[in-house]
SELO-707800 format. One record per residue: x, z, y of N, C-alpha, C in turn; residue number from 1. Coordinates in nm, 3 decimals. Each point is the difference from the previous one (the first is absolute). Example, Ala and Ser with C-alpha at 12.3 -4.5 7.8 and 13.67 -1.06 7.14 Angstrom:
BEGIN
{n_c1 = 1.319 | n_c3 = 0.780 | n_c2 = -0.569 | ca_c1 = -0.089 | ca_c3 = 0.000 | ca_c2 = 0.119 | c_c1 = 0.090 | c_c3 = 0.000 | c_c2 = 0.120 | i = 1}
{n_c1 = -0.035 | n_c3 = -0.072 | n_c2 = 0.105 | ca_c1 = 0.082 | ca_c3 = 0.006 | ca_c2 = 0.119 | c_c1 = -0.077 | c_c3 = 0.073 | c_c2 = 0.109 | i = 2}
end
This chain:
BEGIN
{n_c1 = -1.529 | n_c3 = -1.467 | n_c2 = 2.594 | ca_c1 = 0.067 | ca_c3 = 0.128 | ca_c2 = 0.005 | c_c1 = -0.024 | c_c3 = 0.072 | c_c2 = -0.132 | i = 1}
{n_c1 = 0.103 | n_c3 = 0.060 | n_c2 = -0.060 | ca_c1 = -0.015 | ca_c3 = 0.069 | ca_c2 = -0.128 | c_c1 = -0.093 | c_c3 = 0.121 | c_c2 = 0.012 | i = 2}
{n_c1 = -0.069 | n_c3 = 0.030 | n_c2 = -0.109 | ca_c1 = -0.084 | ca_c3 = 0.119 | ca_c2 = -0.006 | c_c1 = 0.089 | c_c3 = 0.123 | c_c2 = 0.004 | i = 3}
{n_c1 = -0.029 | n_c3 = 0.090 | n_c2 = 0.090 | ca_c1 = 0.074 | ca_c3 = 0.125 | ca_c2 = 0.009 | c_c1 = -0.102 | c_c3 = 0.113 | c_c2 = -0.004 | i = 4}
{n_c1 = 0.044 | n_c3 = 0.113 | n_c2 = -0.039 | ca_c1 = -0.089 | ca_c3 = 0.114 | ca_c2 = 0.000 | c_c1 = 0.078 | c_c3 = 0.125 | c_c2 = 0.030 | i = 5}
{n_c1 = -0.070 | n_c3 = 0.101 | n_c2 = 0.044 | ca_c1 = 0.060 | ca_c3 = 0.130 | ca_c2 = 0.025 | c_c1 = -0.031 | c_c3 = 0.085 | c_c2 = -0.122 | i = 6}
{n_c1 = 0.103 | n_c3 = 0.040 | n_c2 = -0.070 | ca_c1 = -0.019 | ca_c3 = 0.078 | ca_c2 = -0.122 | c_c1 = -0.065 | c_c3 = 0.134 | c_c2 = 0.031 | i = 7}
{n_c1 = 0.010 | n_c3 = 0.047 | n_c2 = 0.123 | ca_c1 = -0.063 | ca_c3 = 0.125 | ca_c2 = 0.039 | c_c1 = 0.072 | c_c3 = 0.120 | c_c2 = -0.056 | i = 8}
{n_c1 = -0.044 | n_c3 = 0.117 | n_c2 = 0.039 | ca_c1 = 0.069 | ca_c3 = 0.122 | ca_c2 = -0.039 | c_c1 = -0.014 | c_c3 = 0.036 | c_c2 = -0.146 | i = 9}
{n_c1 = -0.098 | n_c3 = -0.057 | n_c2 = -0.072 | ca_c1 = -0.021 | ca_c3 = 0.040 | ca_c2 = -0.139 | c_c1 = 0.092 | c_c3 = -0.074 | c_c2 = -0.098 | i = 10}
{n_c1 = 0.070 | n_c3 = -0.106 | n_c2 = 0.045 | ca_c1 = 0.091 | ca_c3 = -0.073 | ca_c2 = -0.087 | c_c1 = 0.142 | c_c3 = 0.019 | c_c2 = 0.050 | i = 11}
{n_c1 = 0.080 | n_c3 = 0.070 | n_c2 = -0.080 | ca_c1 = 0.140 | ca_c3 = 0.020 | ca_c2 = 0.036 | c_c1 = 0.080 | c_c3 = -0.104 | c_c2 = -0.076 | i = 12}
{n_c1 = 0.068 | n_c3 = -0.086 | n_c2 = 0.073 | ca_c1 = 0.076 | ca_c3 = -0.108 | ca_c2 = -0.062 | c_c1 = 0.138 | c_c3 = 0.049 | c_c2 = -0.041 | i = 13}
{n_c1 = 0.048 | n_c3 = -0.050 | n_c2 = -0.113 | ca_c1 = 0.131 | ca_c3 = 0.038 | ca_c2 = -0.053 | c_c1 = 0.111 | c_c3 = -0.052 | c_c2 = 0.090 | i = 14}
{n_c1 = 0.104 | n_c3 = 0.082 | n_c2 = 0.016 | ca_c1 = 0.116 | ca_c3 = -0.041 | ca_c2 = 0.079 | c_c1 = 0.082 | c_c3 = -0.107 | c_c2 = -0.070 | i = 15}
{n_c1 = -0.013 | n_c3 = -0.011 | n_c2 = -0.131 | ca_c1 = 0.083 | ca_c3 = -0.093 | ca_c2 = -0.077 | c_c1 = -0.048 | c_c3 = -0.145 | c_c2 = 0.007 | i = 16}
{n_c1 = -0.115 | n_c3 = -0.025 | n_c2 = 0.063 | ca_c1 = -0.048 | ca_c3 = -0.137 | ca_c2 = 0.012 | c_c1 = 0.087 | c_c3 = -0.077 | c_c2 = 0.098 | i = 17}
{n_c1 = 0.036 | n_c3 = -0.124 | n_c2 = -0.036 | ca_c1 = 0.075 | ca_c3 = -0.083 | ca_c2 = 0.094 | c_c1 = -0.092 | c_c3 = -0.048 | c_c2 = 0.113 | i = 18}
{n_c1 = 0.050 | n_c3 = -0.087 | n_c2 = 0.083 | ca_c1 = -0.082 | ca_c3 = -0.054 | ca_c2 = 0.108 | c_c1 = -0.116 | c_c3 = -0.082 | c_c2 = -0.053 | i = 19}
{n_c1 = -0.097 | n_c3 = -0.030 | n_c2 = 0.086 | ca_c1 = -0.117 | ca_c3 = -0.078 | ca_c2 = -0.040 | c_c1 = 0.038 | c_c3 = -0.135 | c_c2 = -0.060 | i = 20}
{n_c1 = -0.070 | n_c3 = -0.040 | n_c2 = -0.106 | ca_c1 = 0.028 | ca_c3 = -0.128 | ca_c2 = -0.066 | c_c1 = -0.125 | c_c3 = -0.071 | c_c2 = -0.049 | i = 21}
{n_c1 = -0.112 | n_c3 = 0.068 | n_c2 = -0.013 | ca_c1 = -0.120 | ca_c3 = -0.058 | ca_c2 = -0.061 | c_c1 = -0.046 | c_c3 = -0.126 | c_c2 = 0.074 | i = 22}
{n_c1 = -0.010 | n_c3 = 0.006 | n_c2 = 0.131 | ca_c1 = -0.048 | ca_c3 = -0.114 | ca_c2 = 0.078 | c_c1 = 0.091 | c_c3 = -0.121 | c_c2 = -0.019 | i = 23}
{n_c1 = 0.130 | n_c3 = 0.019 | n_c2 = 0.015 | ca_c1 = 0.095 | ca_c3 = -0.111 | ca_c2 = -0.018 | c_c1 = -0.009 | c_c3 = -0.060 | c_c2 = -0.140 | i = 24}
{n_c1 = -0.015 | n_c3 = 0.084 | n_c2 = -0.101 | ca_c1 = -0.010 | ca_c3 = -0.046 | ca_c2 = -0.138 | c_c1 = -0.124 | c_c3 = -0.086 | c_c2 = -0.021 | i = 25}
{n_c1 = -0.114 | n_c3 = 0.044 | n_c2 = 0.053 | ca_c1 = -0.123 | ca_c3 = -0.076 | ca_c2 = -0.017 | c_c1 = 0.004 | c_c3 = -0.133 | c_c2 = 0.076 | i = 26}
{n_c1 = 0.064 | n_c3 = -0.001 | n_c2 = 0.116 | ca_c1 = 0.016 | ca_c3 = -0.126 | ca_c2 = 0.075 | c_c1 = 0.088 | c_c3 = -0.096 | c_c2 = -0.078 | i = 27}
{n_c1 = 0.108 | n_c3 = 0.051 | n_c2 = -0.058 | ca_c1 = 0.090 | ca_c3 = -0.084 | ca_c2 = -0.081 | c_c1 = -0.073 | c_c3 = -0.058 | c_c2 = -0.121 | i = 28}
{n_c1 = -0.081 | n_c3 = 0.080 | n_c2 = -0.066 | ca_c1 = -0.079 | ca_c3 = -0.049 | ca_c2 = -0.113 | c_c1 = -0.093 | c_c3 = -0.112 | c_c2 = 0.045 | i = 29}
{n_c1 = -0.069 | n_c3 = 0.021 | n_c2 = 0.112 | ca_c1 = -0.093 | ca_c3 = -0.101 | ca_c2 = 0.050 | c_c1 = 0.071 | c_c3 = -0.130 | c_c2 = 0.034 | i = 30}
{n_c1 = 0.119 | n_c3 = 0.009 | n_c2 = 0.059 | ca_c1 = 0.074 | ca_c3 = -0.119 | ca_c2 = 0.037 | c_c1 = 0.053 | c_c3 = -0.075 | c_c2 = -0.122 | i = 31}
{n_c1 = 0.045 | n_c3 = 0.072 | n_c2 = -0.102 | ca_c1 = 0.058 | ca_c3 = -0.064 | ca_c2 = -0.119 | c_c1 = -0.104 | c_c3 = -0.042 | c_c2 = -0.103 | i = 32}
{n_c1 = -0.105 | n_c3 = 0.080 | n_c2 = -0.014 | ca_c1 = -0.094 | ca_c3 = -0.021 | ca_c2 = -0.111 | c_c1 = -0.143 | c_c3 = -0.022 | c_c2 = 0.047 | i = 33}
{n_c1 = -0.020 | n_c3 = -0.014 | n_c2 = 0.128 | ca_c1 = -0.135 | ca_c3 = -0.022 | ca_c2 = 0.051 | c_c1 = -0.091 | c_c3 = 0.118 | c_c2 = -0.017 | i = 34}
{n_c1 = 0.056 | n_c3 = 0.117 | n_c2 = -0.014 | ca_c1 = -0.082 | ca_c3 = 0.120 | ca_c2 = -0.014 | c_c1 = -0.061 | c_c3 = 0.019 | c_c2 = -0.137 | i = 35}
{n_c1 = 0.040 | n_c3 = -0.080 | n_c2 = -0.098 | ca_c1 = -0.053 | ca_c3 = 0.013 | ca_c2 = -0.136 | c_c1 = 0.078 | c_c3 = 0.109 | c_c2 = -0.075 | i = 36}
{n_c1 = -0.041 | n_c3 = 0.124 | n_c2 = 0.019 | ca_c1 = 0.073 | ca_c3 = 0.113 | ca_c2 = -0.059 | c_c1 = 0.007 | c_c3 = -0.008 | c_c2 = -0.153 | i = 37}
{n_c1 = -0.102 | n_c3 = -0.053 | n_c2 = -0.062 | ca_c1 = 0.000 | ca_c3 = -0.008 | ca_c2 = -0.146 | c_c1 = 0.101 | c_c3 = -0.101 | c_c2 = -0.053 | i = 38}
{n_c1 = 0.050 | n_c3 = -0.090 | n_c2 = 0.084 | ca_c1 = 0.098 | ca_c3 = -0.100 | ca_c2 = -0.044 | c_c1 = 0.144 | c_c3 = 0.042 | c_c2 = 0.025 | i = 39}
{n_c1 = 0.020 | n_c3 = 0.120 | n_c2 = 0.051 | ca_c1 = 0.136 | ca_c3 = 0.045 | ca_c2 = 0.030 | c_c1 = 0.079 | c_c3 = 0.027 | c_c2 = -0.126 | i = 40}
{n_c1 = 0.127 | n_c3 = -0.039 | n_c2 = -0.003 | ca_c1 = 0.084 | ca_c3 = 0.037 | ca_c2 = -0.113 | c_c1 = 0.031 | c_c3 = 0.150 | c_c2 = 0.007 | i = 41}
{n_c1 = 0.029 | n_c3 = 0.061 | n_c2 = -0.113 | ca_c1 = 0.034 | ca_c3 = 0.142 | ca_c2 = -0.004 | c_c1 = 0.129 | c_c3 = 0.022 | c_c2 = 0.078 | i = 42}
{n_c1 = 0.004 | n_c3 = 0.105 | n_c2 = 0.078 | ca_c1 = 0.117 | ca_c3 = 0.032 | ca_c2 = 0.082 | c_c1 = 0.056 | c_c3 = 0.135 | c_c2 = -0.044 | i = 43}
{n_c1 = 0.128 | n_c3 = 0.003 | n_c2 = -0.033 | ca_c1 = 0.064 | ca_c3 = 0.125 | ca_c2 = -0.042 | c_c1 = 0.046 | c_c3 = 0.085 | c_c2 = 0.117 | i = 44}
{n_c1 = 0.001 | n_c3 = -0.056 | n_c2 = 0.121 | ca_c1 = 0.045 | ca_c3 = 0.073 | ca_c2 = 0.117 | c_c1 = -0.103 | c_c3 = 0.107 | c_c2 = 0.035 | i = 45}
{n_c1 = 0.043 | n_c3 = 0.124 | n_c2 = 0.001 | ca_c1 = -0.091 | ca_c3 = 0.110 | ca_c2 = 0.026 | c_c1 = -0.005 | c_c3 = 0.033 | c_c2 = 0.148 | i = 46}
{n_c1 = -0.119 | n_c3 = 0.031 | n_c2 = 0.045 | ca_c1 = -0.022 | ca_c3 = 0.044 | ca_c2 = 0.137 | c_c1 = -0.072 | c_c3 = 0.134 | c_c2 = -0.006 | i = 47}
{n_c1 = 0.033 | n_c3 = 0.088 | n_c2 = 0.091 | ca_c1 = -0.063 | ca_c3 = 0.133 | ca_c2 = 0.001 | c_c1 = -0.122 | c_c3 = 0.001 | c_c2 = 0.090 | i = 48}
{n_c1 = -0.103 | n_c3 = 0.066 | n_c2 = -0.050 | ca_c1 = -0.121 | ca_c3 = 0.028 | ca_c2 = 0.076 | c_c1 = -0.042 | c_c3 = 0.142 | c_c2 = -0.034 | i = 49}
{n_c1 = -0.095 | n_c3 = 0.048 | n_c2 = 0.075 | ca_c1 = -0.058 | ca_c3 = 0.130 | ca_c2 = -0.032 | c_c1 = -0.147 | c_c3 = -0.020 | c_c2 = -0.030 | i = 50}
{n_c1 = -0.042 | n_c3 = 0.052 | n_c2 = -0.112 | ca_c1 = -0.142 | ca_c3 = -0.001 | ca_c2 = -0.034 | c_c1 = -0.065 | c_c3 = 0.108 | c_c2 = 0.086 | i = 51}
{n_c1 = -0.092 | n_c3 = -0.041 | n_c2 = 0.087 | ca_c1 = -0.058 | ca_c3 = 0.094 | ca_c2 = 0.095 | c_c1 = -0.140 | c_c3 = 0.048 | c_c2 = -0.037 | i = 52}
{n_c1 = -0.070 | n_c3 = -0.078 | n_c2 = -0.082 | ca_c1 = -0.136 | ca_c3 = 0.040 | ca_c2 = -0.036 | c_c1 = -0.047 | c_c3 = -0.076 | c_c2 = -0.122 | i = 53}
{n_c1 = -0.060 | n_c3 = 0.071 | n_c2 = -0.094 | ca_c1 = -0.064 | ca_c3 = -0.065 | ca_c2 = -0.113 | c_c1 = -0.140 | c_c3 = -0.042 | c_c2 = 0.042 | i = 54}
{n_c1 = -0.036 | n_c3 = -0.123 | n_c2 = -0.029 | ca_c1 = -0.135 | ca_c3 = -0.048 | ca_c2 = 0.029 | c_c1 = -0.089 | c_c3 = 0.010 | c_c2 = -0.123 | i = 55}
{n_c1 = 0.058 | n_c3 = -0.022 | n_c2 = -0.117 | ca_c1 = -0.072 | ca_c3 = 0.017 | ca_c2 = -0.126 | c_c1 = 0.095 | c_c3 = 0.062 | c_c2 = -0.101 | i = 56}
{n_c1 = -0.057 | n_c3 = 0.059 | n_c2 = -0.101 | ca_c1 = 0.078 | ca_c3 = 0.050 | ca_c2 = -0.112 | c_c1 = -0.090 | c_c3 = 0.008 | c_c2 = -0.121 | i = 57}
{n_c1 = 0.037 | n_c3 = -0.072 | n_c2 = -0.104 | ca_c1 = -0.075 | ca_c3 = 0.003 | ca_c2 = -0.125 | c_c1 = 0.103 | c_c3 = 0.016 | c_c2 = -0.111 | i = 58}
{n_c1 = -0.019 | n_c3 = 0.095 | n_c2 = -0.085 | ca_c1 = 0.092 | ca_c3 = 0.023 | ca_c2 = -0.112 | c_c1 = 0.014 | c_c3 = -0.126 | c_c2 = -0.084 | i = 59}
{n_c1 = 0.121 | n_c3 = -0.035 | n_c2 = -0.036 | ca_c1 = 0.031 | ca_c3 = -0.118 | ca_c2 = -0.082 | c_c1 = -0.047 | c_c3 = -0.130 | c_c2 = 0.064 | i = 60}
{n_c1 = 0.013 | n_c3 = -0.010 | n_c2 = 0.130 | ca_c1 = -0.041 | ca_c3 = -0.119 | ca_c2 = 0.071 | c_c1 = 0.095 | c_c3 = -0.023 | c_c2 = 0.116 | i = 61}
{n_c1 = -0.029 | n_c3 = -0.101 | n_c2 = 0.081 | ca_c1 = 0.079 | ca_c3 = -0.027 | ca_c2 = 0.119 | c_c1 = -0.037 | c_c3 = 0.100 | c_c2 = 0.110 | i = 62}
{n_c1 = 0.082 | n_c3 = 0.003 | n_c2 = 0.106 | ca_c1 = -0.022 | ca_c3 = 0.089 | ca_c2 = 0.114 | c_c1 = 0.010 | c_c3 = -0.082 | c_c2 = 0.127 | i = 63}
{n_c1 = -0.093 | n_c3 = 0.019 | n_c2 = 0.093 | ca_c1 = 0.012 | ca_c3 = -0.058 | ca_c2 = 0.134 | c_c1 = 0.048 | c_c3 = 0.111 | c_c2 = 0.092 | i = 64}
{n_c1 = 0.095 | n_c3 = -0.035 | n_c2 = 0.089 | ca_c1 = 0.056 | ca_c3 = 0.100 | ca_c2 = 0.091 | c_c1 = 0.046 | c_c3 = -0.066 | c_c2 = 0.129 | i = 65}
{n_c1 = 0.023 | n_c3 = 0.082 | n_c2 = 0.103 | ca_c1 = 0.065 | ca_c3 = -0.045 | ca_c2 = 0.122 | c_c1 = 0.147 | c_c3 = 0.033 | c_c2 = -0.013 | i = 66}
{n_c1 = 0.087 | n_c3 = -0.096 | n_c2 = 0.038 | ca_c1 = 0.143 | ca_c3 = 0.026 | ca_c2 = 0.009 | c_c1 = 0.044 | c_c3 = -0.030 | c_c2 = 0.142 | i = 67}
{n_c1 = 0.113 | n_c3 = 0.058 | n_c2 = 0.041 | ca_c1 = 0.048 | ca_c3 = -0.019 | ca_c2 = 0.136 | c_c1 = 0.152 | c_c3 = -0.009 | c_c2 = 0.002 | i = 68}
{n_c1 = 0.052 | n_c3 = -0.076 | n_c2 = 0.098 | ca_c1 = 0.144 | ca_c3 = -0.006 | ca_c2 = 0.024 | c_c1 = 0.034 | c_c3 = 0.072 | c_c2 = 0.131 | i = 69}
{n_c1 = -0.083 | n_c3 = 0.088 | n_c2 = 0.046 | ca_c1 = 0.004 | ca_c3 = 0.078 | ca_c2 = 0.124 | c_c1 = -0.067 | c_c3 = -0.071 | c_c2 = 0.116 | i = 70}
{n_c1 = 0.005 | n_c3 = -0.133 | n_c2 = 0.006 | ca_c1 = -0.060 | ca_c3 = -0.072 | ca_c2 = 0.111 | c_c1 = -0.127 | c_c3 = -0.074 | c_c2 = -0.039 | i = 71}
{n_c1 = -0.009 | n_c3 = -0.042 | n_c2 = -0.125 | ca_c1 = -0.114 | ca_c3 = -0.079 | ca_c2 = -0.047 | c_c1 = -0.054 | c_c3 = 0.062 | c_c2 = -0.128 | i = 72}
{n_c1 = -0.125 | n_c3 = -0.028 | n_c2 = -0.028 | ca_c1 = -0.055 | ca_c3 = 0.043 | ca_c2 = -0.128 | c_c1 = -0.080 | c_c3 = -0.113 | c_c2 = -0.060 | i = 73}
{n_c1 = -0.008 | n_c3 = 0.004 | n_c2 = -0.132 | ca_c1 = -0.070 | ca_c3 = -0.105 | ca_c2 = -0.072 | c_c1 = -0.060 | c_c3 = 0.063 | c_c2 = -0.126 | i = 74}
{n_c1 = -0.116 | n_c3 = -0.051 | n_c2 = -0.039 | ca_c1 = -0.061 | ca_c3 = 0.045 | ca_c2 = -0.125 | c_c1 = 0.068 | c_c3 = -0.072 | c_c2 = -0.116 | i = 75}
{n_c1 = 0.027 | n_c3 = 0.073 | n_c2 = -0.108 | ca_c1 = 0.062 | ca_c3 = -0.059 | ca_c2 = -0.117 | c_c1 = -0.076 | c_c3 = 0.041 | c_c2 = -0.125 | i = 76}
{n_c1 = 0.009 | n_c3 = -0.087 | n_c2 = -0.099 | ca_c1 = -0.057 | ca_c3 = 0.030 | ca_c2 = -0.132 | c_c1 = 0.116 | c_c3 = 0.024 | c_c2 = -0.094 | i = 77}
{n_c1 = 0.008 | n_c3 = 0.119 | n_c2 = -0.053 | ca_c1 = 0.105 | ca_c3 = 0.036 | ca_c2 = -0.095 | c_c1 = -0.058 | c_c3 = -0.020 | c_c2 = -0.139 | i = 78}
{n_c1 = 0.065 | n_c3 = -0.085 | n_c2 = -0.077 | ca_c1 = -0.053 | ca_c3 = -0.034 | ca_c2 = -0.133 | c_c1 = 0.000 | c_c3 = 0.121 | c_c2 = -0.093 | i = 79}
{n_c1 = -0.080 | n_c3 = -0.009 | n_c2 = -0.104 | ca_c1 = -0.003 | ca_c3 = 0.106 | ca_c2 = -0.101 | c_c1 = 0.139 | c_c3 = 0.019 | c_c2 = -0.060 | i = 80}
{n_c1 = 0.070 | n_c3 = -0.113 | n_c2 = -0.022 | ca_c1 = 0.136 | ca_c3 = 0.006 | ca_c2 = -0.054 | c_c1 = 0.094 | c_c3 = 0.070 | c_c2 = 0.098 | i = 81}
{n_c1 = -0.018 | n_c3 = -0.024 | n_c2 = 0.129 | ca_c1 = 0.082 | ca_c3 = 0.067 | ca_c2 = 0.101 | c_c1 = -0.024 | c_c3 = 0.150 | c_c2 = 0.001 | i = 82}
{n_c1 = -0.125 | n_c3 = 0.041 | n_c2 = -0.013 | ca_c1 = -0.033 | ca_c3 = 0.143 | ca_c2 = -0.007 | c_c1 = 0.063 | c_c3 = 0.062 | c_c2 = -0.124 | i = 83}
{n_c1 = -0.013 | n_c3 = -0.068 | n_c2 = -0.114 | ca_c1 = 0.058 | ca_c3 = 0.051 | ca_c2 = -0.124 | c_c1 = 0.152 | c_c3 = 0.008 | c_c2 = 0.008 | i = 84}
{n_c1 = 0.063 | n_c3 = -0.101 | n_c2 = 0.061 | ca_c1 = 0.145 | ca_c3 = 0.000 | ca_c2 = 0.018 | c_c1 = 0.043 | c_c3 = 0.118 | c_c2 = 0.087 | i = 85}
{n_c1 = -0.075 | n_c3 = 0.027 | n_c2 = 0.107 | ca_c1 = 0.029 | ca_c3 = 0.115 | ca_c2 = 0.087 | c_c1 = -0.009 | c_c3 = 0.129 | c_c2 = -0.080 | i = 86}
{n_c1 = -0.108 | n_c3 = 0.014 | n_c2 = -0.077 | ca_c1 = -0.018 | ca_c3 = 0.122 | ca_c2 = -0.079 | c_c1 = 0.114 | c_c3 = 0.020 | c_c2 = -0.099 | i = 87}
{n_c1 = 0.046 | n_c3 = -0.108 | n_c2 = -0.062 | ca_c1 = 0.105 | ca_c3 = 0.010 | ca_c2 = -0.101 | c_c1 = 0.136 | c_c3 = 0.033 | c_c2 = 0.062 | i = 88}
{n_c1 = 0.029 | n_c3 = -0.054 | n_c2 = 0.117 | ca_c1 = 0.132 | ca_c3 = 0.017 | ca_c2 = 0.062 | c_c1 = 0.009 | c_c3 = 0.119 | c_c2 = 0.094 | i = 89}
{n_c1 = -0.110 | n_c3 = 0.045 | n_c2 = 0.053 | ca_c1 = 0.005 | ca_c3 = 0.100 | ca_c2 = 0.106 | c_c1 = -0.071 | c_c3 = 0.130 | c_c2 = -0.039 | i = 90}
{n_c1 = 0.031 | n_c3 = 0.051 | n_c2 = -0.115 | ca_c1 = -0.065 | ca_c3 = 0.123 | ca_c2 = -0.046 | c_c1 = 0.035 | c_c3 = 0.119 | c_c2 = 0.088 | i = 91}
{n_c1 = 0.111 | n_c3 = -0.007 | n_c2 = 0.073 | ca_c1 = 0.041 | ca_c3 = 0.110 | ca_c2 = 0.088 | c_c1 = -0.063 | c_c3 = -0.009 | c_c2 = 0.138 | i = 92}
{n_c1 = -0.070 | n_c3 = -0.111 | n_c2 = 0.029 | ca_c1 = -0.063 | ca_c3 = -0.018 | ca_c2 = 0.131 | c_c1 = -0.147 | c_c3 = 0.036 | c_c2 = -0.006 | i = 93}
{n_c1 = -0.063 | n_c3 = -0.005 | n_c2 = 0.115 | ca_c1 = -0.142 | ca_c3 = 0.031 | ca_c2 = 0.008 | c_c1 = -0.081 | c_c3 = -0.100 | c_c2 = -0.082 | i = 94}
{n_c1 = -0.102 | n_c3 = 0.044 | n_c2 = -0.070 | ca_c1 = -0.084 | ca_c3 = -0.094 | ca_c2 = -0.075 | c_c1 = -0.081 | c_c3 = -0.086 | c_c2 = 0.094 | i = 95}
{n_c1 = -0.036 | n_c3 = -0.119 | n_c2 = -0.047 | ca_c1 = -0.088 | ca_c3 = -0.087 | ca_c2 = 0.078 | c_c1 = -0.141 | c_c3 = 0.051 | c_c2 = -0.019 | i = 96}
{n_c1 = -0.057 | n_c3 = 0.048 | n_c2 = 0.108 | ca_c1 = -0.138 | ca_c3 = 0.045 | ca_c2 = -0.001 | c_c1 = -0.051 | c_c3 = -0.001 | c_c2 = 0.142 | i = 97}
{n_c1 = -0.131 | n_c3 = -0.004 | n_c2 = 0.017 | ca_c1 = -0.056 | ca_c3 = -0.006 | ca_c2 = 0.136 | c_c1 = 0.027 | c_c3 = 0.128 | c_c2 = 0.078 | i = 98}
end
């Protein structure tokens, strides 16, 4: 059975998120690639999630965070390059900080 959690009253999920997809995506990866995430080819298809909590934050470094698709959540590591890309493209949005 997939891991599910109750986001609780402190996490308000965005209405713009599509239906749950994280569990199905991870099962597909496991079936096709044996769960070897580091061997996956780059995928240009974008999926929406909501960053619900920062677990770590270090200036000029990677960030660990929880993301959710409304039904499932998973810890992710956002690369330093990903953080820098966000900062460069999203100056009108909230800054990445704990």
